[in-house]
C-alpha positions in Angstrom: 17.3 16.7 10.0 20.3 17.9 9.4 22.0 15.5 6.5 19.9 16.6 3.0 20.6 14.6 0.0 18.9 15.7 -3.2 17.4 13.9 -6.2 15.9 16.4 -9.2 14.9 15.5 -12.8 17.2 17.7 -15.7 13.8 19.4 -16.6 14.2 23.0 -16.2 12.3 24.0 -13.4 13.8 21.6 -11.6 17.8 22.8 -11.9 15.6 26.3 -11.4 14.6 24.7 -7.4 17.6 23.0 -6.9 19.9 26.2 -8.0 17.6 27.9 -5.2 16.9 25.7 -2.8 20.7 24.1 -1.8 22.2 27.7 -1.3 19.7 27.7 1.5 19.9 25.1 3.1 23.1 25.4 3.3 22.5 29.4 4.7 20.5 27.5 8.0 23.6 25.2 8.7 21.9 22.0 6.8 24.5 19.9 5.4 24.1 18.3 1.3 25.1 15.1 0.9 25.3 11.5 -1.0 25.5 9.0 2.1 24.1 8.5 4.8 21.1 11.4 4.4 18.6 12.6 6.9 15.9 13.2 4.2 16.0 12.7 1.3 14.9 15.6 -0.8 13.5 15.4 -4.3 12.5 17.7 -6.9 10.0 16.7 -10.0 7.0 14.4 -10.3 6.0 11.7 -9.0 8.4 9.6 -11.7 11.7 11.2 -10.1 10.2 10.5 -6.9 10.0 6.9 -8.0 13.9 6.8 -9.3 14.3 8.0 -6.4 12.3 5.8 -3.7 14.0 2.8 -6.2 17.6 4.3 -6.3 18.2 4.9 -2.5 15.6 2.6 -0.9 18.8 1.0 1.1 18.8 4.3 3.4 15.5 4.0 5.2 15.1 6.9 5.3 12.4 9.4 4.5 11.3 11.1 0.9 10.0 14.5 0.7 9.0 15.9 -2.3 8.7 19.6 -4.2 6.7 19.4 -7.0 7.6 20.6 -10.5 5.6 17.7 -12.0 2.5 17.4 -13.5 0.3 14.1 -11.2 1.9 15.3 -7.4 0.5 12.6 -5.5 3.6 11.5 -4.1 5.3 15.3 -3.6 4.4 18.0 -1.0 5.5 20.9 -2.0 5.3 23.6 -4.0 7.7 25.5 -5.9 6.8 28.7 -5.1 7.0 27.3 -1.6 9.8 26.1 -0.6 10.9 27.4 2.1 8.2 25.1 3.5 10.8 22.7 3.2 11.7 24.0 7.0 8.9 23.2 8.3 9.8 19.1 7.3 13.3 19.2 8.3 13.1 21.5 11.6 10.0 19.0 12.3 7.3 20.9 11.9 3.6 20.4 10.3 4.4 17.0 8.1 4.2 14.0 8.8 5.4 10.4 8.5 3.2 8.1 5.3 4.4 4.5 5.6 4.0 2.8 2.5 4.5 -0.6 0.9 6.7 -2.3 -1.2 5.2 -5.4 -3.8 8.5 -8.1 -4.6 7.9 -10.6 -7.1 10.3 -13.5 -8.0 9.9 -15.1 -11.7 11.7 -18.7 -12.6 13.1 -18.9 -16.1 12.2 -21.9 -17.6 16.5 -22.8 -17.4 16.2 -22.4 -13.5 16.6 -19.1 -12.5 15.3 -17.1 -10.2 14.7 -12.9 -11.2 13.5 -10.6 -7.9 13.1 -7.3 -7.5 10.6 -4.3 -5.5 7.9 -2.5 -7.3 6.6 0.8 -5.5 3.6 1.3 -7.9 3.1 -1.7 -10.2 4.7 -5.2 -11.2 3.3 -5.5 -15.0 3.3 -9.3 -15.7 2.8 -9.3 -19.9 3.1 -11.5 -22.7 6.2 -10.5 -25.7 4.1 -12.4 -29.0 1.1 -11.2 -30.7 -0.7 -14.4 -29.4 -2.6 -15.0 -25.5 -0.9 -15.5 -22.3 -2.4 -18.6 -20.7 -1.1 -19.3 -17.2 -2.2 -20.8 -14.0 -3.3 -18.3 -11.1 -3.1 -19.0 -7.6 -4.2 -17.2 -4.5 -2.1 -18.5 -0.9 -1.2 -21.7 -2.8 -4.7 -22.7 -3.6 -5.7 -22.7 -8.0 -8.6 -19.8 -8.1 -8.6 -19.1 -13.0 -7.3 -20.4 -15.8 -6.7 -17.1 -17.5 -6.0 -16.6 -21.2 -5.5 -13.0 -22.2 -3.2 -10.3 -22.4 -1.5 -11.1 -19.1 -2.5 -8.6 -15.3 -1.1 -5.3 -13.6 -0.5 -6.2 -9.9 -0.6 -2.3 -8.6 0.2 -0.7 -5.1 -2.7 1.7 -3.6 -0.2 4.0 -5.1 0.0 2.7 -8.4 -4.1 2.0 -9.0 -3.7 6.3 -10.1 -1.0 4.8 -13.3 -0.9 1.9 -15.9 -3.7 0.0 -13.5 -6.4 3.0 -13.6 -6.3 3.3 -17.4 -6.6 -0.1 -17.4 -10.0 -0.8 -15.3 -8.8 -1.0 -12.7 -10.1 0.4 -8.9 -8.7 3.2 -7.4 -7.7 2.6 -4.0 -6.8 5.3 -1.2 -3.3 4.6 -0.1 -4.0 4.4 3.5 -5.6 1.2 3.0 -3.7 -1.7 3.4 -4.7 -3.8 0.4 -3.3 -4.6 -3.2 -4.5 -5.1 -6.5 -4.4 -7.5 -9.8 -6.5 -6.3 -12.3 -6.6 -8.2 -15.9 -5.5 -6.8 -18.9 -8.2 -7.7 -22.1 -9.1 -11.4 -20.4 -10.5 -13.7 -23.4 -13.5 -15.6 -22.5 -14.2 -18.5 -24.6 -15.9 -21.8 -24.8 -12.9 -23.3 -22.9 -12.9 -21.5 -19.7 -13.4 -18.3 -18.2 -10.5 -16.1 -17.0 -11.1 -13.6 -14.0 -12.2 -10.2 -16.2 -12.4 -7.4 -13.2 -10.2 -6.5 -10.8 -9.0 -7.8 -7.4 -7.9 -6.2 -3.7 -7.0 -8.4 -1.8 -5.5 -8.4 1.5 -1.6 -7.7 2.6 -0.7 -11.2 3.4 -2.5 -12.4 -0.5 0.0 -14.1 -2.1 -0.4 -14.6 -5.8 1.5 -17.5 -7.9 1.1 -17.3 -11.6 2.1 -20.0 -13.7 2.6 -19.6 -17.4 1.2 -22.6 -19.3 3.4 -23.2 -22.6 5.8 -21.5 -21.1 9.1 -22.3 -23.7 6.2 -20.7 -26.2 4.9 -17.3 -25.5 7.3 -15.6 -23.9 6.3 -13.0 -20.7 8.0 -10.3 -19.4 7.9 -9.1 -15.3 8.9 -5.4 -15.2 8.8 -3.4 -12.0 7.6 0.2 -12.1 9.2 -0.6 -15.9 12.0 -2.2 -15.3 12.2 -5.2 -17.3 13.5 -8.4 -14.7 14.7 -9.9 -17.1 14.8 -11.5 -21.1 14.4 -15.2 -20.5 11.6 -17.3 -20.9 9.6 -16.9 -17.6 7.1 -20.2 -16.5 6.7 -18.9 -12.3 5.8 -15.9 -11.1 5.2 -15.0 -7.3 3.9 -11.6 -5.5 3.6 -10.6 -2.9 3.7 -7.9 -0.4 7.5 -7.8 0.7 8.0 -8.1 4.6 11.0 -6.6 5.6 11.2 -3.1 3.2 9.1 0.1 3.1 9.2 3.4 1.9 8.1 5.8 3.8 7.3 9.7 2.4 6.9 12.9 4.4 3.6 14.2 3.7 2.9 17.7 5.1 -0.2 17.5 7.8 -2.7 19.9 4.7 -2.0 16.9 2.6 -6.4 15.2 1.7 -6.1 12.5 -0.6 -9.9 13.3 -1.6 -8.4 16.9 -3.0 -5.5 15.4 -4.4 -7.7 12.9 -6.8 -10.5 14.9 -7.5 -7.4 17.9 -8.3 -5.5 15.7 -10.8 -7.7 12.2 -12.3 -11.2 13.9 -12.3 -11.1 17.4 -13.4 -7.3 17.8 -14.5 -7.5 20.1 -18.0 -11.2 20.7 -17.6 -13.2 24.4 -17.8 -16.5 23.4 -16.3 -16.3 23.2 -12.2 -18.1 22.5 -8.6 -19.5 25.2 -7.5 
């Protein structure tokens, strides 16, 4: 891999790492480019990796992360070991992991359709201080009449974000699944909404039809980016067939160890012997 595109956040430690990395790459004969890269090097945390994926996914080239953030499920190289980048670029001690994207089509009351992709999650949530009412369909079959705040639809990578704190399940990133997590469902005498996370096979598609959409405004956001300010009536979500994201991982990467360190043991003093 010779042509390198570098994407960094603006944190001082990230800028410092970038300033160290560029001369090392150029000295070894690598080219720093903006177009047609062989690999995209991301300096930051998972948020920075996410922004890079959204910006550069059209290149269809792998991403490799240098971790200057706090979570780091997607990054693989620590800043004090940036020399390890050459093991990746020169084809040693790494593997390329393929991750799915979710695609959402949202149709507004005016008939406009907005489409976007999500690497982590799609948030569907009411705007006004009223309950959202929606009919939920799995693979075109009626499943539930939902009342509550909304839904988080997340990939296995996104499961450790908003979804896990909303009561969602942890999904190993190697599994070909995604999940839908209800937000504060309102169980009442009229209907019983789905009350727990459901993990779905990758070939499942979800349709959500907002009831009284002209009165109850709903937002749809992909990885924190809102699709439209219009009133949305119909939402269609599935795993994208046409786009996959490739992230380079060190051979030493271990999901369970990372989850333990970043989620379970984060900032605690008691440790396992």
